[in-house]
C-alpha positions as CSV (number, residue, x, y, z in Angstrom):
1,M,0.0,0.0,0.0
2,P,1.4,3.4,-0.9
3,G,2.6,5.4,2.1
4,I,0.6,8.5,1.2
5,A,-2.7,6.3,1.3
6,V,-1.7,5.4,4.7
7,A,-0.9,8.8,5.8
8,L,-4.2,10.2,4.5
9,G,-6.0,7.5,6.4
10,L,-4.4,8.1,9.6
11,H,-5.0,11.9,9.0
12,V,-8.8,11.2,9.0
13,V,-8.5,9.1,12.3
14,F,-6.4,11.9,13.9
15,L,-8.9,14.5,12.8
16,N,-11.6,12.4,14.4
17,L,-9.9,12.0,17.6
18,G,-8.9,15.7,17.7
19,L,-5.2,15.1,17.6
20,A,-4.5,16.8,14.2
21,G,-2.5,19.9,14.4
22,S,-0.9,19.0,17.8
23,Y,2.4,18.1,19.1
24,L,0.9,15.0,20.7
25,G,-0.7,13.9,17.5
26,V,2.7,14.3,15.7
27,L,4.4,12.4,18.5
28,I,1.8,9.5,18.3
29,V,1.9,9.4,14.5
30,H,5.7,9.0,14.5
31,L,5.4,5.8,16.7
32,I,3.5,4.1,13.9
33,P,6.5,3.7,11.4
34,T,9.2,3.6,14.2
35,L,7.8,0.9,16.6
36,P,8.2,-2.1,14.4
37,Y,12.0,-1.2,14.3
38,M,12.3,-1.2,18.0
39,V,10.0,-4.3,18.5
40,L,12.1,-6.2,16.0
41,V,15.4,-5.3,17.5
42,M,14.2,-5.9,21.2
43,A,12.6,-9.3,20.2
44,G,16.0,-10.4,19.0
45,V,17.6,-9.0,22.2
46,F,15.2,-10.9,24.6
47,A,15.3,-14.1,22.3
48,N,18.9,-14.5,23.5
49,Y,18.3,-13.3,27.0
50,N,18.5,-15.6,30.0
51,P,16.1,-14.8,32.6
52,E,17.9,-17.2,35.0
53,I,20.6,-14.4,35.6
54,E,17.9,-12.2,37.2
55,A,16.7,-15.1,39.3
56,Q,20.3,-15.7,40.5
57,A,20.8,-11.9,41.5
58,R,17.5,-11.9,43.3
59,S,18.6,-15.1,45.3
60,L,21.8,-13.3,46.2
61,G,19.7,-10.5,47.7
62,A,19.3,-7.9,45.1
63,G,16.1,-6.1,45.0
64,P,14.0,-5.6,41.9
65,I,15.5,-2.1,41.1
66,Q,19.0,-3.4,41.7
67,T,18.4,-6.4,39.5
68,F,17.2,-4.2,36.7
69,Y,19.9,-1.7,36.9
70,Y,22.9,-4.0,37.4
71,V,21.8,-7.1,35.5
72,T,18.9,-6.5,33.1
73,L,19.9,-3.1,31.8
74,P,23.5,-4.0,30.9
75,A,22.4,-7.0,29.1
76,I,19.7,-5.3,27.0
77,L,21.6,-2.0,26.5
78,P,23.2,-2.7,23.1
79,G,19.8,-3.7,21.8
80,L,18.2,-0.4,23.2
81,L,21.0,1.6,21.6
82,I,20.6,0.1,18.2
83,G,16.8,0.2,18.2
84,S,16.8,3.7,19.4
85,L,19.1,4.7,16.7
86,F,16.9,3.2,14.1
87,T,13.8,4.6,15.5
88,F,15.3,7.9,15.6
89,L,16.5,7.8,12.0
90,V,13.1,6.7,10.8
91,S,11.3,9.3,12.7
92,W,13.8,12.0,11.9
93,S,13.0,11.5,8.1
94,Q,9.3,11.5,8.5
95,Y,7.9,14.3,6.3
96,I,4.5,13.4,5.0
97,L,3.2,12.2,8.5
98,T,4.4,15.3,10.2
99,L,2.9,17.5,7.6
100,L,-0.5,16.0,7.5
101,I,-0.9,15.4,11.2
102,G,0.8,18.5,12.3
103,G,-1.2,20.7,9.8
104,G,1.8,22.9,9.2
105,R,1.7,24.1,12.8
106,V,4.2,21.6,13.9
107,V,7.4,22.6,12.2
108,T,10.3,20.1,12.1
109,L,13.6,20.3,10.4
110,P,12.4,18.0,7.4
111,L,9.5,20.4,6.8
112,L,11.8,23.4,6.8
113,L,14.3,21.6,4.4
114,F,11.5,20.7,2.0
115,N,10.1,24.3,2.1
116,F,13.5,25.9,1.3
117,A,14.4,23.2,-1.2
118,S,11.1,23.6,-3.1
119,A,11.5,27.4,-3.0
120,G,14.9,27.2,-4.8
121,R,16.8,28.5,-2.0
122,N,19.8,26.4,-2.4
123,D,22.1,28.1,0.1
124,I,19.7,27.8,3.0
125,T,18.8,24.2,1.9
126,G,22.4,23.2,1.9
127,A,22.9,24.7,5.4
128,I,19.7,23.0,6.8
129,S,20.8,19.7,5.1
130,M,24.2,19.8,7.1
131,I,22.3,20.3,10.2
132,Y,19.8,17.7,9.2
133,I,22.4,14.9,8.8
134,L,24.5,15.8,11.9
135,P,22.3,14.1,14.6
136,G,22.2,10.9,12.7
137,V,26.0,10.9,12.2
138,V,26.6,11.9,15.9
139,L,24.3,9.2,17.1
140,L,25.9,6.6,14.8
141,L,29.4,7.4,16.0
142,L,28.3,7.4,19.7
143,G,26.6,4.0,19.2
144,A,29.4,2.5,17.5
145,R,31.7,3.6,20.2
146,R,29.6,2.3,22.9
147,L,28.9,-1.0,21.4
148,T,32.5,-1.6,20.4
149,G,34.0,-0.1,23.6
150,R,36.8,1.6,21.3
151,N,36.9,4.6,19.1
152,S,36.6,2.5,16.0
153,A,34.0,4.7,14.2
154,V,36.2,7.8,15.0
155,E,39.3,6.0,13.9
156,S,37.6,5.0,10.5
157,L,36.7,8.6,9.9
158,R,40.2,9.8,10.6
159,Q,41.4,7.2,8.0
160,I,39.2,8.8,5.3
């Protein structure tokens, strides 16, 4: 099904719910394309997760919060980082959903970029494009550094 058809259908639903033209509506509509990425990544993480480790921590006297903070969170953190990176990048690039549900009242960087590009303002479009790609690159570098424990992403950039 074409994405614009889905977006127009969602727009009708959000109009009926009174969420069109609001920040909350834009936030909720961004969950629709991003949630499958996070669920897929976390399903893979929890498929390889051994809950017996939590039981061992609890049997050694750790409370529920300590068990989560010292056992569960470190085990699932790489998956959370990767899933968050994917969801951010997908959400960051949503133009049509933001335009339809936000109604032009919720202005995001992709909306600004498209407006200046369609107006023929190449100088401003280039500047906004650089700002547009910066968060994705920074998150990718930080995620690679955190997951590998080294500065491998930074080192590979230095070699280029």
